[in-house]
C-alpha angles and dihedrals in degrees: 000000000000125000131183110209120222109278090007124140099209145030123267119215121220127183112240121186127325110284119214118242093237130254134242127207091209118103100025122128113208112226124178149087122337091228092067141037136217116214124194122197122185112230108181104293094342130081121220110213122191129175117199138163117265120251112289095024115116113248101240110035131044124187091255122350140317108227112134128188131207105206140182119204117238137175092204100076100093116143091242095047120089113240144143135204117202132192126192111182148142115225137199119192122190139239084237092057130088112215096342111197149168133199152155111267145182124197142191094230148347100259116125128203114286135155090252103065150340122303125238114265122250128197120200151161096235129190114208136181116213130212090272092054091249113143121230133184119213136193093220138194114183145151113258102258089354138089130301115273097192138337139183116206122219088183121175098357086082098043090109090068088066100046106026137049118037097343090251131104113247113194129167142179114205127185115202092190091268110037133033112226122209106211143182133190136190095208108020091247108073116044132196129193124246085190144303139232138182108291111256119240126235097040112161108161142041136191137098139304130217130189130032137304095199113122109264089005122172118258116231136096141135130205141172111221107209095171136002109170144164119222148155122252121234112263137177130192116235112242100177140004136194115241131226094348141112122263105027118226120200119199112213096190092228141055114277144190098231115126133200108275094030118130118230137182119221126198138166101036108148104179104034096035094164090083095058110109127219138198120286146148121253139053096312091045093194094320133113131227119246107230100187141356141210128197091272103011144063129210123218130194091236131114109231120231104198149021116307115268143166130223101088130112129227117209121194107228104172101059 
């Protein structure tokens, strides 16, 4: 945004809201159930995505489910590699649809549901709308075009991400080289975990999913994909650590961009193992809040349990 003050001689620039990077329909492979289709249409720097039943299929009920994924193959999704997959989208379900949803996903292949064999497995942070128009967020594991394998609902504690902020859904998967974090944001800048779990092995593709993975779910949903991007989280190696003290101070050996209040994951500490983070449900999602910073250090509200050591890695989760 640019403003010219009264009597001013030049324009002043002000940052507005986070702007998505833009999305492209090119490069996606559509993977899903043969009873439905996913159509992508490029509209300037936004992609319109619509899932519908194929001709002759009753609008309402498919033989299994109607989730459909648009995926891009990648060799950078190893469980020990740092990566993130972000989705910025607006979504419209339908009165015809049962649990319509959209989400950022990764998958271990590009095989959709058929009668001849198992589908590839997808993992996603999925936003759904139930029959009472109440939004839910799920940590989801599902067959591509097939039924849900497992899911953990974060339910109404993430309702604000549907009705506040920029009016867009901001969903992200982030791998810190040990755990995969399922994240939401109201503004696309500051992220919080819904939860985290050990990163699956064998992942080969990333993208987004649209539809439903409820058994005999109804096939219809529309979304505008403003951004669907692959990135690398911010990480710092640990150079030093205080020992059996409170609080714990980690020296990073370099200047950093971490701020007080940021949430970080820490792995690989061998001496002061108390600072290593695990996998968990909830806002911290296995992370820890940074209470203070120095030019080359961060302070954590944790009591150390061993001699200071290096060798660990700090991953910024919240931005």
